[in-house]
Structure formats: C-alpha cells, structure tokens
N, CA, C and O atoms as a CHARMM CRD file, in Angstrom:
* protein
*
  216
    1    1 MET  N     15.17700-118.33800  22.99000 PROA 1      0.00000
    2    1 MET  CA    16.55900-116.96800  22.54700 PROA 1      0.00000
    3    1 MET  C     17.15800-117.46500  21.93400 PROA 1      0.00000
    4    1 MET  O     17.65600-118.58900  21.88900 PROA 1      0.00000
    5    2 SER  N     17.16300-116.14300  21.06500 PROA 2      0.00000
    6    2 SER  CA    18.35200-116.24200  19.86900 PROA 2      0.00000
    7    2 SER  C     20.05200-116.33000  20.51000 PROA 2      0.00000
    8    2 SER  O     20.13700-115.59500  21.49400 PROA 2      0.00000
    9    3 PRO  N     20.82600-116.74100  20.32400 PROA 3      0.00000
   10    3 PRO  CA    22.80400-116.96400  21.32100 PROA 3      0.00000
   11    3 PRO  C     22.62400-115.23800  21.22600 PROA 3      0.00000
   12    3 PRO  O     23.11200-114.82900  22.27900 PROA 3      0.00000
   13    4 LEU  N     22.34100-114.55300  20.75900 PROA 4      0.00000
   14    4 LEU  CA    22.58200-113.06700  20.46000 PROA 4      0.00000
   15    4 LEU  C     21.94900-112.53300  21.77100 PROA 4      0.00000
   16    4 LEU  O     22.80200-112.21100  22.59900 PROA 4      0.00000
   17    5 LEU  N     20.56300-112.34700  22.19600 PROA 5      0.00000
   18    5 LEU  CA    20.26600-112.31100  23.28500 PROA 5      0.00000
   19    5 LEU  C     20.74500-113.31900  24.20500 PROA 5      0.00000
   20    5 LEU  O     21.15300-113.04100  25.33300 PROA 5      0.00000
   21    6 ASP  N     20.70200-114.37500  23.77600 PROA 6      0.00000
   22    6 ASP  CA    21.60000-115.10000  24.93400 PROA 6      0.00000
   23    6 ASP  C     22.62500-114.47000  25.86400 PROA 6      0.00000
   24    6 ASP  O     22.66800-114.39300  27.09200 PROA 6      0.00000
   25    7 GLN  N     23.61300-113.95100  24.69500 PROA 7      0.00000
   26    7 GLN  CA    24.86000-113.70000  25.23700 PROA 7      0.00000
   27    7 GLN  C     24.59700-111.99700  25.78400 PROA 7      0.00000
   28    7 GLN  O     25.17300-111.50600  26.75500 PROA 7      0.00000
   29    8 LEU  N     23.74300-111.38300  25.03400 PROA 8      0.00000
   30    8 LEU  CA    23.45700-110.24800  25.43100 PROA 8      0.00000
   31    8 LEU  C     23.00600-109.99700  26.92900 PROA 8      0.00000
   32    8 LEU  O     23.63000-109.30800  27.73600 PROA 8      0.00000
   33    9 LEU  N     22.04500-110.54300  27.12300 PROA 9      0.00000
   34    9 LEU  CA    21.10400-110.49300  28.65600 PROA 9      0.00000
   35    9 LEU  C     21.67800-111.90900  29.23300 PROA 9      0.00000
   36    9 LEU  O     21.03700-112.44500  30.13700 PROA 9      0.00000
   37   10 THR  N     22.37100-112.27300  28.94500 PROA 10     0.00000
   38   10 THR  CA    22.91900-113.33900  30.25400 PROA 10     0.00000
   39   10 THR  C     24.47400-113.30900  31.01800 PROA 10     0.00000
   40   10 THR  O     24.87000-114.16500  31.81000 PROA 10     0.00000
   41   11 THR  N     25.20300-112.15700  30.59000 PROA 11     0.00000
   42   11 THR  CA    26.23800-112.26500  30.66500 PROA 11     0.00000
   43   11 THR  C     26.67100-111.14700  31.00700 PROA 11     0.00000
   44   11 THR  O     26.38300-110.26200  30.20200 PROA 11     0.00000
   45   12 PRO  N     27.68300-110.58600  32.53100 PROA 12     0.00000
   46   12 PRO  CA    28.21200-109.80300  32.34300 PROA 12     0.00000
   47   12 PRO  C     28.84300-108.79900  31.34000 PROA 12     0.00000
   48   12 PRO  O     29.17900-107.71700  31.82200 PROA 12     0.00000
   49   13 MET  N     29.04900-108.99900  30.02700 PROA 13     0.00000
   50   13 MET  CA    30.23600-108.63900  29.07100 PROA 13     0.00000
   51   13 MET  C     28.91900-108.17000  28.25700 PROA 13     0.00000
   52   13 MET  O     29.13600-107.32100  27.39300 PROA 13     0.00000
   53   14 GLY  N     27.56500-108.61400  28.41600 PROA 14     0.00000
   54   14 GLY  CA    26.14300-108.05700  27.48000 PROA 14     0.00000
   55   14 GLY  C     26.08200-107.26400  27.99700 PROA 14     0.00000
   56   14 GLY  O     26.11700-106.17600  27.42300 PROA 14     0.00000
   57   15 TRP  N     25.92500-107.36800  29.69900 PROA 15     0.00000
   58   15 TRP  CA    25.68700-105.99400  30.11800 PROA 15     0.00000
   59   15 TRP  C     25.54900-104.59700  29.92200 PROA 15     0.00000
   60   15 TRP  O     24.73200-103.68800  29.77300 PROA 15     0.00000
   61   16 LEU  N     27.23200-104.98900  30.02500 PROA 16     0.00000
   62   16 LEU  CA    28.40200-104.18600  29.86400 PROA 16     0.00000
   63   16 LEU  C     28.38300-103.28900  28.33700 PROA 16     0.00000
   64   16 LEU  O     28.65700-102.08900  28.33800 PROA 16     0.00000
   65   17 ALA  N     28.08200-103.91000  27.26000 PROA 17     0.00000
   66   17 ALA  CA    28.01600-103.53800  26.26200 PROA 17     0.00000
   67   17 ALA  C     26.86600-102.59700  25.82300 PROA 17     0.00000
   68   17 ALA  O     26.81800-101.55800  25.16600 PROA 17     0.00000
   69   18 ILE  N     26.03000-103.32200  26.40300 PROA 18     0.00000
   70   18 ILE  CA    24.51600-102.54500  26.78900 PROA 18     0.00000
   71   18 ILE  C     25.06400-101.28500  26.96900 PROA 18     0.00000
   72   18 ILE  O     25.45400-100.38800  26.22000 PROA 18     0.00000
   73   19 ALA  N     24.97300-101.49700  28.43200 PROA 19     0.00000
   74   19 ALA  CA    25.90600 -99.94700  29.16200 PROA 19     0.00000
   75   19 ALA  C     26.28100 -99.16200  28.26500 PROA 19     0.00000
   76   19 ALA  O     25.58500 -98.34800  27.65600 PROA 19     0.00000
   77   20 VAL  N     27.52200 -99.40000  28.13600 PROA 20     0.00000
   78   20 VAL  CA    28.01100 -98.47300  26.49200 PROA 20     0.00000
   79   20 VAL  C     27.37400 -98.13800  25.65600 PROA 20     0.00000
   80   20 VAL  O     27.41500 -96.93200  25.41000 PROA 20     0.00000
   81   21 THR  N     26.53100 -98.95800  24.86100 PROA 21     0.00000
   82   21 THR  CA    26.15600 -98.72800  23.93900 PROA 21     0.00000
   83   21 THR  C     25.11200 -97.31100  24.54500 PROA 21     0.00000
   84   21 THR  O     25.49800 -96.33300  23.90400 PROA 21     0.00000
   85   22 VAL  N     24.39500 -97.04200  25.15700 PROA 22     0.00000
   86   22 VAL  CA    23.09600 -96.41200  25.75800 PROA 22     0.00000
   87   22 VAL  C     24.08200 -95.01600  26.25000 PROA 22     0.00000
   88   22 VAL  O     24.09300 -93.95600  25.62400 PROA 22     0.00000
   89   23 LEU  N     24.83600 -95.27300  27.42700 PROA 23     0.00000
   90   23 LEU  CA    25.69500 -93.96300  27.47400 PROA 23     0.00000
   91   23 LEU  C     26.53900 -93.31500  26.19000 PROA 23     0.00000
   92   23 LEU  O     26.60700 -92.08700  26.22600 PROA 23     0.00000
   93   24 SER  N     26.87500 -93.65000  25.60900 PROA 24     0.00000
   94   24 SER  CA    27.36800 -93.58500  24.17400 PROA 24     0.00000
   95   24 SER  C     26.29500 -92.51900  23.64100 PROA 24     0.00000
   96   24 SER  O     26.50500 -91.37800  23.22700 PROA 24     0.00000
   97   25 ILE  N     25.16300 -93.16800  23.76000 PROA 25     0.00000
   98   25 ILE  CA    24.09000 -92.66600  22.59000 PROA 25     0.00000
   99   25 ILE  C     23.79500 -91.11000  23.72100 PROA 25     0.00000
  100   25 ILE  O     23.92600 -89.94500  23.34400 PROA 25     0.00000
  101   26 ALA  N     23.49300 -91.44900  24.75500 PROA 26     0.00000
  102   26 ALA  CA    22.87500 -90.32400  25.51700 PROA 26     0.00000
  103   26 ALA  C     24.02200 -89.18400  25.68600 PROA 26     0.00000
  104   26 ALA  O     23.74500 -88.01300  25.94600 PROA 26     0.00000
  105   27 LEU  N     25.17100 -89.60700  25.53000 PROA 27     0.00000
  106   27 LEU  CA    26.47600 -88.48300  25.95900 PROA 27     0.00000
  107   27 LEU  C     26.47500 -87.43700  24.34500 PROA 27     0.00000
  108   27 LEU  O     26.83000 -86.26500  24.22400 PROA 27     0.00000
  109   28 THR  N     25.86300 -88.53200  23.11900 PROA 28     0.00000
  110   28 THR  CA    26.02000 -87.78600  21.84800 PROA 28     0.00000
  111   28 THR  C     25.08700 -86.90500  21.89900 PROA 28     0.00000
  112   28 THR  O     25.28100 -85.71500  21.65200 PROA 28     0.00000
  113   29 VAL  N     23.49800 -87.61800  22.36400 PROA 29     0.00000
  114   29 VAL  CA    22.60300 -86.44400  22.11700 PROA 29     0.00000
  115   29 VAL  C     22.42300 -85.25900  22.81900 PROA 29     0.00000
  116   29 VAL  O     21.67400 -84.37100  22.41100 PROA 29     0.00000
  117   30 ALA  N     23.30900 -85.16200  24.24500 PROA 30     0.00000
  118   30 ALA  CA    23.55200 -84.02000  25.25600 PROA 30     0.00000
  119   30 ALA  C     24.48500 -83.41000  24.60400 PROA 30     0.00000
  120   30 ALA  O     24.22600 -82.23100  24.84300 PROA 30     0.00000
  121   31 ILE  N     25.24300 -83.42300  24.05200 PROA 31     0.00000
  122   31 ILE  CA    26.60700 -82.75500  23.27200 PROA 31     0.00000
  123   31 ILE  C     26.10700 -82.02800  22.40000 PROA 31     0.00000
  124   31 ILE  O     26.52200 -80.88300  22.22300 PROA 31     0.00000
  125   32 HSD  N     25.21400 -82.50700  21.75800 PROA 32     0.00000
  126   32 HSD  CA    24.38300 -82.30200  20.43800 PROA 32     0.00000
  127   32 HSD  C     23.14000 -81.03800  21.21200 PROA 32     0.00000
  128   32 HSD  O     22.96200 -79.97800  20.61300 PROA 32     0.00000
  129   33 LEU  N     22.41400 -81.30700  22.47800 PROA 33     0.00000
  130   33 LEU  CA    21.65000 -80.34500  22.45800 PROA 33     0.00000
  131   33 LEU  C     22.76900 -79.22900  22.94400 PROA 33     0.00000
  132   33 LEU  O     22.68200 -78.13800  22.37800 PROA 33     0.00000
  133   34 PHE  N     23.57000 -79.35000  23.70500 PROA 34     0.00000
  134   34 PHE  CA    23.94000 -78.09000  24.64900 PROA 34     0.00000
  135   34 PHE  C     24.40700 -77.62800  23.35600 PROA 34     0.00000
  136   34 PHE  O     23.95800 -76.48400  23.27400 PROA 34     0.00000
  137   35 LEU  N     25.36700 -78.00600  21.80700 PROA 35     0.00000
  138   35 LEU  CA    25.39800 -77.22100  21.28300 PROA 35     0.00000
  139   35 LEU  C     24.63700 -75.83800  20.63100 PROA 35     0.00000
  140   35 LEU  O     24.86100 -74.64000  20.45900 PROA 35     0.00000
  141   36 ARG  N     23.42300 -77.00700  20.35700 PROA 36     0.00000
  142   36 ARG  CA    22.72200 -76.22300  19.63700 PROA 36     0.00000
  143   36 ARG  C     21.79400 -74.94300  20.55900 PROA 36     0.00000
  144   36 ARG  O     21.08200 -74.05700  20.08700 PROA 36     0.00000
  145   37 ARG  N     22.09500 -75.22300  21.93400 PROA 37     0.00000
  146   37 ARG  CA    21.62600 -74.27700  22.59600 PROA 37     0.00000
  147   37 ARG  C     22.85500 -73.38000  22.76900 PROA 37     0.00000
  148   37 ARG  O     22.21100 -72.33600  22.66600 PROA 37     0.00000
  149   38 LYS  N     23.93400 -73.01400  22.92400 PROA 38     0.00000
  150   38 LYS  CA    24.94200 -72.19600  22.82500 PROA 38     0.00000
  151   38 LYS  C     25.04200 -71.75200  21.38900 PROA 38     0.00000
  152   38 LYS  O     25.32500 -70.57000  21.19300 PROA 38     0.00000
  153   39 ILE  N     24.81300 -72.67800  20.19300 PROA 39     0.00000
  154   39 ILE  CA    24.69900 -71.84900  18.73000 PROA 39     0.00000
  155   39 ILE  C     23.95600 -70.57600  18.52600 PROA 39     0.00000
  156   39 ILE  O     24.41900 -69.49800  18.15600 PROA 39     0.00000
  157   40 ARG  N     21.74100 -71.11700  19.07000 PROA 40     0.00000
  158   40 ARG  CA    21.45800 -70.65700  19.26500 PROA 40     0.00000
  159   40 ARG  C     21.19000 -68.87900  20.29400 PROA 40     0.00000
  160   40 ARG  O     20.52500 -67.85400  20.14300 PROA 40     0.00000
  161   41 GLU  N     22.00000 -69.33300  21.11400 PROA 41     0.00000
  162   41 GLU  CA    21.92100 -67.71500  22.02100 PROA 41     0.00000
  163   41 GLU  C     23.41100 -67.49900  21.79100 PROA 41     0.00000
  164   41 GLU  O     23.66200 -67.38100  22.99000 PROA 41     0.00000
  165   42 SER  N     24.47300 -67.36800  21.27400 PROA 42     0.00000
  166   42 SER  CA    25.37200 -67.01400  20.19600 PROA 42     0.00000
  167   42 SER  C     24.85700 -66.03200  19.10400 PROA 42     0.00000
  168   42 SER  O     25.23000 -64.85900  19.11900 PROA 42     0.00000
  169   43 GLU  N     23.71700 -66.66100  17.84100 PROA 43     0.00000
  170   43 GLU  CA    23.15800 -66.08500  17.12800 PROA 43     0.00000
  171   43 GLU  C     22.13500 -65.18800  17.54500 PROA 43     0.00000
  172   43 GLU  O     21.78200 -64.46300  16.61500 PROA 43     0.00000
  173   44 ALA  N     21.64600 -65.01800  18.41300 PROA 44     0.00000
  174   44 ALA  CA    20.65400 -63.89100  18.89000 PROA 44     0.00000
  175   44 ALA  C     21.10400 -63.21500  19.58500 PROA 44     0.00000
  176   44 ALA  O     20.44000 -62.17800  19.60900 PROA 44     0.00000
  177   45 ALA  N     22.55400 -63.15100  20.73400 PROA 45     0.00000
  178   45 ALA  CA    23.17200 -61.87200  20.83800 PROA 45     0.00000
  179   45 ALA  C     23.80500 -61.17400  19.72500 PROA 45     0.00000
  180   45 ALA  O     24.18000 -60.04000  20.02300 PROA 45     0.00000
  181   46 ALA  N     24.05800 -61.58800  18.35900 PROA 46     0.00000
  182   46 ALA  CA    24.95400 -61.43800  17.62900 PROA 46     0.00000
  183   46 ALA  C     23.98000 -60.17400  16.91600 PROA 46     0.00000
  184   46 ALA  O     24.37200 -59.07200  16.53300 PROA 46     0.00000
  185   47 ARG  N     22.56100 -60.74600  16.88300 PROA 47     0.00000
  186   47 ARG  CA    20.94200 -60.02700  16.24400 PROA 47     0.00000
  187   47 ARG  C     21.31300 -58.75800  16.86000 PROA 47     0.00000
  188   47 ARG  O     21.87000 -57.83100  16.27200 PROA 47     0.00000
  189   48 GLU  N     20.86000 -58.79100  18.46000 PROA 48     0.00000
  190   48 GLU  CA    20.94800 -57.96000  18.91500 PROA 48     0.00000
  191   48 GLU  C     21.84500 -56.75400  18.91300 PROA 48     0.00000
  192   48 GLU  O     21.64200 -55.55400  19.09500 PROA 48     0.00000
  193   49 GLY  N     22.85500 -57.44700  18.65700 PROA 49     0.00000
  194   49 GLY  CA    24.05100 -56.31800  18.73000 PROA 49     0.00000
  195   49 GLY  C     24.95800 -56.52000  19.79600 PROA 49     0.00000
  196   49 GLY  O     26.08100 -56.05200  19.60600 PROA 49     0.00000
  197   50 ASN  N     24.74000 -57.14100  20.94900 PROA 50     0.00000
  198   50 ASN  CA    25.60900 -56.67900  21.48900 PROA 50     0.00000
  199   50 ASN  C     26.54700 -58.09000  22.24100 PROA 50     0.00000
  200   50 ASN  O     26.76500 -58.07300  23.45200 PROA 50     0.00000
  201   51 GLU  N     27.07400 -59.33500  21.29900 PROA 51     0.00000
  202   51 GLU  CA    27.83400 -60.15300  21.12500 PROA 51     0.00000
  203   51 GLU  C     29.10600 -60.39400  22.39100 PROA 51     0.00000
  204   51 GLU  O     30.11800 -59.70400  22.26900 PROA 51     0.00000
  205   52 PRO  N     29.01700 -61.39100  23.60500 PROA 52     0.00000
  206   52 PRO  CA    30.03100 -60.90800  24.33700 PROA 52     0.00000
  207   52 PRO  C     31.80100 -60.85100  23.86400 PROA 52     0.00000
  208   52 PRO  O     32.13500 -61.52100  22.88600 PROA 52     0.00000
  209   53 PRO  N     32.27300 -60.48300  24.19800 PROA 53     0.00000
  210   53 PRO  CA    33.81700 -60.54300  23.70600 PROA 53     0.00000
  211   53 PRO  C     33.93000 -61.81700  23.92000 PROA 53     0.00000
  212   53 PRO  O     33.06100 -62.54500  24.39900 PROA 53     0.00000
  213   54 ARG  N     35.71000 -62.32000  23.34400 PROA 54     0.00000
  214   54 ARG  CA    35.91700 -63.55000  23.15800 PROA 54     0.00000
  215   54 ARG  C     37.21500 -63.90800  23.44600 PROA 54     0.00000
  216   54 ARG  O     37.57700 -65.07700  23.31500 PROA 54     0.00000
C-alpha cells in the first residue's frame, strides 16, 4: 500500500481528514441545491406577478 493511503486509512487523523472532506463536499452540494430551489421559486413567483414582500 502506498504511504499516503497507509496514513489515511490507518490513523485517526487520516479518518478525520476523510470525514471533513466528505462533510465539506456534502455541505457545498446541499447549499447549492437549496439556493437553486429558492431562486427557481423566486423566479416563478415573479413570473406569476405575486412576488412576496421582502
């Protein structure tokens, strides 16, 4: 096994690095999807002419 994989998979710090990486990617995707949905809702409301007051 390569030294990099050995450090990542056999030490607690390696597992922490993997977890933080996965969490940050998941959070980025979740924020992107949330904002995209909100923008779509806002554009649909503007097209219908009943945009909620801000």
